[in-house]
C-alpha positions as CSV (number, residue, x, y, z in Angstrom):
1,M,-39.2,-0.4,-2.3
2,R,-36.6,2.2,-1.5
3,V,-33.0,0.9,-1.6
4,L,-29.7,2.8,-1.0
5,H,-26.6,1.2,-2.6
6,V,-23.4,1.9,-0.7
7,T,-20.2,1.6,-2.9
8,P,-16.9,3.3,-2.8
9,C,-16.7,3.6,-6.6
10,Y,-19.4,4.0,-9.2
11,P,-19.4,5.1,-12.9
12,P,-17.6,6.9,-14.5
13,T,-15.0,5.2,-12.3
14,W,-13.7,2.2,-14.1
15,A,-10.1,1.8,-12.9
16,Y,-11.2,0.3,-9.6
17,G,-12.4,-3.0,-11.2
18,G,-15.9,-4.6,-11.6
19,I,-17.9,-3.5,-8.6
20,P,-18.9,-0.2,-10.3
21,R,-20.1,-2.1,-13.3
22,V,-22.1,-4.5,-11.1
23,V,-23.8,-1.8,-9.0
24,Y,-24.6,0.2,-12.0
25,A,-26.3,-2.8,-13.9
26,L,-28.1,-3.7,-10.8
27,A,-29.4,-0.3,-10.0
28,R,-30.6,0.3,-13.5
29,A,-32.4,-2.9,-13.6
30,Q,-34.1,-2.1,-10.2
31,V,-35.4,1.3,-11.5
32,S,-37.0,-0.8,-14.4
33,L,-38.7,-2.8,-11.8
34,G,-40.3,0.4,-10.4
35,M,-38.0,0.7,-7.3
36,D,-36.7,3.9,-5.8
37,V,-33.0,3.5,-6.2
38,R,-30.2,5.7,-4.5
39,V,-26.5,5.3,-4.6
40,W,-24.0,6.7,-2.0
41,T,-20.4,6.7,-3.4
42,T,-17.3,8.8,-3.6
43,D,-15.4,10.9,-6.2
44,A,-12.6,8.3,-6.6
45,F,-11.6,7.9,-10.2
46,D,-8.0,6.7,-10.7
47,A,-4.5,7.1,-9.3
48,V,-4.2,10.8,-9.9
49,R,-7.7,12.2,-10.7
50,R,-11.0,12.6,-8.9
51,A,-14.3,11.9,-10.8
52,E,-15.6,15.2,-12.2
53,V,-19.3,14.7,-11.2
54,P,-21.7,16.7,-9.2
55,A,-22.4,16.0,-5.5
56,E,-26.0,15.0,-6.4
57,R,-27.5,13.9,-9.8
58,I,-30.2,11.9,-11.3
59,E,-28.8,9.4,-13.9
60,D,-30.9,6.7,-15.6
61,G,-33.5,7.3,-12.9
62,I,-31.0,6.5,-10.1
63,D,-30.5,9.2,-7.3
64,V,-26.6,9.4,-7.0
65,R,-25.1,11.0,-4.0
66,V,-21.3,11.7,-4.1
67,T,-19.2,12.3,-1.0
68,R,-15.9,14.0,-1.6
69,L,-12.9,11.9,-0.4
70,G,-10.6,13.2,2.2
71,S,-7.6,11.9,0.2
72,N,-7.7,10.5,-3.4
73,R,-4.1,9.2,-2.9
74,L,-5.0,7.1,0.1
75,A,-8.1,5.6,-1.8
76,W,-6.0,4.5,-4.7
77,R,-2.9,3.4,-2.9
78,H,-4.4,1.8,0.2
79,Q,-8.2,1.5,-0.6
80,L,-8.8,3.9,2.3
81,Y,-11.8,5.8,1.4
82,L,-12.4,8.7,3.7
83,P,-16.0,10.1,3.2
84,T,-16.5,13.7,4.1
85,S,-20.3,13.6,4.3
86,A,-22.9,11.3,5.9
87,P,-24.9,8.4,4.2
88,P,-28.3,9.7,3.0
89,L,-30.5,7.3,5.0
90,K,-33.7,9.4,5.0
91,E,-36.7,7.4,3.9
92,V,-34.7,4.2,2.9
93,D,-36.3,0.8,3.4
94,V,-33.1,-1.3,2.9
95,V,-29.3,-0.4,2.8
96,H,-27.3,-2.5,0.4
97,L,-23.6,-2.6,1.1
98,H,-21.2,-3.5,-1.7
99,S,-17.6,-4.7,-1.1
100,H,-16.0,-4.8,2.3
101,R,-13.4,-3.0,4.4
102,H,-14.2,0.6,3.6
103,L,-15.6,3.3,5.9
104,L,-18.6,4.0,3.7
105,N,-19.9,0.5,4.8
106,W,-18.9,1.0,8.3
107,W,-20.7,4.4,8.6
108,A,-23.8,3.3,6.7
109,F,-24.1,0.0,8.7
110,R,-23.9,2.0,12.0
111,R,-26.5,4.5,10.9
112,A,-28.8,1.9,9.5
113,R,-28.7,-0.2,12.7
114,A,-29.5,3.0,14.7
115,A,-32.4,3.8,12.5
116,G,-33.7,0.2,12.5
117,V,-33.2,-0.1,8.7
118,P,-32.3,-3.7,7.4
119,V,-28.9,-4.2,5.8
120,V,-27.9,-6.5,2.9
121,Q,-24.2,-6.9,2.0
122,T,-22.7,-8.3,-1.2
123,P,-18.9,-8.6,-0.4
124,N,-18.1,-9.8,-4.0
125,G,-15.1,-11.7,-2.9
126,T,-13.6,-9.1,-0.4
127,A,-14.7,-10.7,2.8
128,P,-11.7,-12.9,3.4
129,R,-8.2,-11.5,4.0
130,L,-6.6,-12.2,0.6
131,E,-3.5,-11.1,-1.1
132,R,-1.8,-8.1,0.4
133,K,-1.6,-6.4,3.8
134,Q,-3.3,-9.3,5.7
135,A,-2.2,-8.0,9.1
136,L,-3.5,-4.5,8.4
137,K,-6.8,-6.0,7.2
138,A,-7.0,-8.0,10.6
139,G,-6.5,-4.8,12.5
140,W,-9.2,-3.1,10.3
141,D,-11.7,-5.9,10.9
142,L,-11.0,-5.5,14.7
143,C,-11.5,-1.9,14.9
144,F,-14.1,-1.3,12.2
145,D,-16.2,-3.5,10.0
146,G,-15.1,-7.1,10.5
147,H,-18.5,-8.0,12.1
148,I,-20.6,-6.8,9.1
149,P,-20.6,-9.9,6.9
150,K,-21.9,-11.8,10.0
151,G,-24.1,-8.9,11.3
152,A,-25.9,-8.0,8.1
153,D,-29.5,-9.3,7.8
154,R,-28.5,-11.1,4.6
155,T,-25.2,-11.6,3.0
156,V,-25.2,-12.4,-0.8
157,A,-22.7,-14.7,-2.4
158,V,-22.3,-14.4,-6.2
159,S,-21.0,-18.0,-6.6
160,K,-20.6,-21.4,-4.7
161,A,-17.0,-20.5,-4.2
162,E,-18.0,-17.3,-2.2
163,V,-20.6,-19.2,-0.2
164,R,-17.7,-21.4,1.1
165,Q,-15.8,-18.2,1.9
166,L,-18.6,-16.9,4.0
167,L,-19.3,-20.0,5.8
168,A,-15.6,-20.2,6.8
169,L,-15.9,-16.7,8.2
170,G,-18.8,-17.7,10.5
171,V,-21.8,-16.3,8.5
172,K,-24.9,-18.3,9.3
173,P,-26.0,-20.5,6.4
174,D,-29.6,-19.3,6.7
175,N,-28.4,-15.7,6.2
176,I,-26.6,-16.5,3.0
177,R,-28.3,-16.1,-0.4
178,R,-26.6,-16.9,-3.7
179,I,-27.3,-14.5,-6.6
180,P,-24.9,-14.0,-9.6
181,N,-23.6,-10.6,-10.7
182,P,-25.7,-9.1,-13.5
183,L,-24.0,-7.9,-16.8
184,H,-25.2,-4.7,-18.5
185,L,-26.2,-6.5,-21.7
186,E,-27.3,-3.3,-23.5
187,E,-23.6,-2.4,-23.7
188,F,-23.0,-5.3,-26.0
189,E,-25.8,-4.8,-28.5
190,Q,-23.7,-2.7,-30.8
191,L,-20.1,-3.7,-30.8
192,P,-17.2,-1.9,-32.3
193,A,-16.1,-3.1,-35.9
194,R,-13.6,-6.0,-35.6
195,G,-10.1,-4.8,-36.3
196,S,-10.4,-1.2,-34.9
197,F,-8.2,-2.0,-31.9
198,R,-5.5,-3.5,-34.0
199,A,-5.4,-0.6,-36.4
200,R,-5.5,2.0,-33.6
201,H,-2.5,0.3,-31.9
202,G,-0.6,-0.9,-34.9
203,L,-0.8,-4.6,-34.0
204,G,-1.1,-6.0,-37.6
205,S,-2.9,-9.1,-38.4
206,G,-1.2,-11.6,-36.2
207,P,-3.0,-13.4,-33.4
208,L,-4.0,-11.2,-30.4
209,V,-4.3,-12.6,-26.9
210,A,-5.8,-10.2,-24.3
211,Y,-5.9,-9.6,-20.5
212,L,-8.3,-7.0,-19.2
213,G,-8.5,-6.0,-15.6
214,Q,-6.7,-4.6,-12.6
215,I,-3.0,-5.8,-12.5
216,T,-2.4,-7.1,-8.9
217,P,-0.5,-10.2,-7.8
218,R,-3.7,-12.2,-7.4
219,K,-4.7,-11.7,-11.0
220,G,-2.0,-13.8,-12.5
221,V,-0.7,-11.4,-15.0
222,E,3.0,-12.4,-14.1
223,R,2.2,-16.0,-15.1
224,L,0.5,-14.9,-18.4
225,V,3.5,-12.7,-19.4
226,E,5.8,-15.7,-18.5
227,A,3.8,-17.8,-21.0
228,F,4.8,-15.3,-23.7
229,A,8.6,-15.8,-22.9
230,Q,8.3,-18.4,-25.7
231,D,6.8,-17.7,-29.1
232,L,3.0,-18.5,-29.2
233,D,2.2,-18.7,-32.9
234,G,3.4,-15.1,-33.4
235,A,0.8,-13.9,-31.0
236,T,0.8,-10.5,-29.3
237,L,-0.4,-10.2,-25.6
238,V,-2.2,-6.9,-24.8
239,V,-2.5,-6.3,-21.1
240,A,-5.1,-3.6,-20.4
241,G,-5.5,-2.2,-16.8
242,A,-4.0,-0.3,-13.9
243,P,-1.1,-1.7,-11.9
244,R,-1.7,-1.8,-8.2
245,G,0.9,-3.1,-5.7
246,M,3.2,-4.7,-8.2
247,A,5.6,-3.8,-11.0
248,L,4.7,-4.5,-14.6
249,P,6.3,-7.8,-15.7
250,T,8.0,-7.7,-19.2
251,A,8.4,-10.2,-22.1
252,P,8.7,-10.1,-25.9
253,H,5.4,-9.5,-27.7
254,V,3.7,-7.9,-24.7
255,R,2.0,-4.5,-24.8
256,Y,0.5,-2.6,-21.9
257,T,-2.3,-0.1,-22.6
258,G,-3.3,1.1,-19.1
259,T,-7.1,1.4,-18.2
260,L,-9.4,1.2,-21.3
261,E,-12.9,2.7,-21.1
262,G,-16.0,2.6,-23.2
263,P,-15.5,1.7,-26.9
264,D,-11.8,1.2,-26.5
265,R,-12.5,-1.6,-23.9
266,L,-15.1,-3.3,-26.1
267,S,-12.8,-3.0,-29.2
268,L,-10.0,-5.0,-27.4
269,L,-12.5,-7.7,-26.5
270,V,-13.8,-7.8,-30.0
271,D,-10.4,-8.2,-31.6
272,A,-9.1,-10.6,-29.0
273,D,-8.5,-14.1,-30.5
274,V,-8.2,-15.4,-26.9
275,L,-8.9,-13.7,-23.7
276,V,-7.1,-15.0,-20.6
277,Y,-8.1,-14.3,-17.0
278,P,-5.7,-16.5,-14.8
279,S,-6.8,-15.0,-11.5
280,T,-6.8,-16.9,-8.2
281,D,-9.6,-16.5,-5.6
282,E,-11.8,-14.9,-8.1
283,I,-15.3,-15.6,-6.9
284,F,-17.0,-14.4,-10.1
285,G,-15.1,-12.6,-12.8
286,L,-17.1,-10.2,-15.1
287,V,-14.4,-9.8,-17.7
288,P,-14.5,-13.4,-19.2
289,L,-18.2,-13.2,-19.4
290,E,-18.0,-9.8,-21.2
291,G,-15.4,-11.3,-23.5
292,L,-17.8,-14.1,-24.5
293,L,-20.4,-11.5,-25.4
294,C,-17.8,-9.8,-27.8
295,G,-16.9,-13.2,-29.4
296,A,-13.7,-13.9,-27.5
297,P,-12.9,-17.4,-26.4
298,V,-11.6,-17.5,-22.8
299,I,-9.1,-19.2,-20.5
300,V,-9.7,-18.8,-16.8
301,G,-8.4,-20.0,-13.5
302,G,-10.0,-23.3,-12.7
303,D,-9.7,-23.2,-8.9
304,C,-12.1,-20.3,-8.2
305,G,-15.7,-19.0,-8.7
306,C,-14.9,-17.7,-12.2
307,G,-13.8,-21.2,-13.3
308,E,-16.9,-22.5,-11.6
309,L,-19.1,-20.3,-13.9
310,I,-17.2,-20.9,-17.1
311,G,-17.1,-24.6,-16.5
312,E,-20.8,-24.7,-15.8
313,A,-21.4,-22.9,-19.1
314,G,-19.0,-25.1,-21.0
315,A,-17.7,-21.8,-22.3
316,G,-13.9,-21.9,-22.0
317,L,-10.8,-23.7,-20.9
318,L,-9.8,-23.9,-17.3
319,T,-6.2,-23.8,-16.1
320,Q,-4.3,-24.3,-13.0
321,T,-3.1,-20.8,-12.7
322,R,0.4,-21.6,-11.5
323,D,1.1,-24.0,-14.3
324,V,2.6,-21.8,-17.0
325,D,3.2,-24.7,-19.5
326,E,-0.5,-25.6,-19.3
327,L,-1.5,-22.0,-19.8
328,R,0.7,-21.7,-22.8
329,A,-0.8,-24.9,-24.2
330,H,-4.3,-23.8,-23.7
331,I,-3.6,-20.6,-25.6
332,R,-2.2,-22.6,-28.5
333,V,-5.3,-24.8,-28.5
334,L,-7.7,-21.9,-28.9
335,L,-5.5,-20.0,-31.4
336,R,-5.4,-23.1,-33.6
337,D,-8.9,-24.7,-33.2
338,R,-11.1,-21.9,-34.1
339,A,-14.2,-24.1,-34.6
340,R,-13.9,-25.4,-31.0
341,A,-13.4,-21.8,-29.7
342,G,-16.4,-20.6,-31.6
343,E,-18.5,-23.3,-30.0
344,M,-17.4,-22.2,-26.5
345,V,-18.3,-18.7,-27.3
346,A,-21.8,-19.6,-28.4
347,R,-22.4,-21.6,-25.3
348,G,-21.2,-18.8,-23.1
349,R,-23.5,-16.2,-24.8
350,R,-26.5,-18.5,-24.2
351,Y,-25.5,-19.0,-20.5
352,V,-25.0,-15.2,-19.9
353,E,-28.3,-14.3,-21.5
354,A,-30.2,-17.0,-19.5
355,H,-28.7,-16.4,-16.1
356,L,-27.1,-12.9,-15.8
357,D,-29.8,-10.7,-17.3
358,P,-29.8,-7.6,-15.0
359,V,-33.7,-7.7,-14.5
360,R,-33.6,-11.4,-13.5
361,V,-30.9,-10.6,-11.0
362,A,-32.7,-7.5,-9.7
363,T,-35.8,-9.6,-9.2
364,Q,-33.9,-12.0,-7.1
365,Y,-32.5,-9.1,-5.0
366,L,-36.0,-7.8,-4.5
367,D,-37.0,-11.1,-2.9
368,V,-34.0,-10.7,-0.6
369,Y,-35.0,-7.2,0.4
370,R,-38.5,-8.3,1.1
371,E,-37.3,-11.1,3.4
372,V,-35.5,-8.6,5.7
373,L,-38.3,-5.9,5.9
374,P,-39.9,-5.6,9.3
375,R,-43.1,-7.7,9.6
């Protein structure tokens, strides 16, 4: 089986959120199943830099092809990825599109259709017109790739919440498959020593509450910071991520670190006494699950797919994301009742290992690919 993954961002790009992590974990697992795996991506990296990677490389058995962006600034500020080379579709059995509303998908979809190559798409929550620039997104859908979720041979939802999103957009129920995102479990086998993040950032021994992820209006960081307008048992809030489309809110006892990568990222999760992810319209949410693997009890928005997963696992507290008082109360509960917090973490780890193992997820995708191959 020869699959081409199409994604605007891929490691070492971490500032763009969870999709690079998802594609990387899935691609590595597919290689372990004996598949021929290719990736077409861009040199996007962060607000000011491009990824310093070759145009072609073999990494972990994955054939990675990188198209240079026409503008790094447009990619970061407006998610307008301008590829300057064509998708490598030669000798590909299936094209797997990731995310939505970017020109790589538009180009790859058109070329795949012309070549008779089946297409699978995993929007990962990006199919609806959420958050900012809704009028612009409507225009984009009209002119470019609004038809792709309905036109793909299969559209994969990562949670029940995303199934509902896709049905509302008119995707046929028979074309929807539900497969969770994989976690790169090997990354969590050897964790940093507890206390290393505190020591490096001079945080002392008081309680540490963390948020890790992009800082956008939908992520709920403003409400989390507002919860720290009152003292929370002497806790410090560490917010790690890149702001996009909003100013950074301030309050006492709040620290911003910018994007954390590699060991720094894991050391924050290991040191966190509580990890809060108060996002709305979050159809999956990798960060809370990664936090559980690092021993951090979690609080997540209860009205989305992320809450669906954490609730199913019994692995954290769910909050109404606009209720700051409830969020503050939940943080106090987990800071004070460490036995209950530890039980949630243990249940979460068992859930992740049972359901989100990359090889298990890759096998489910292989079944979908086989469904769409010409008979």
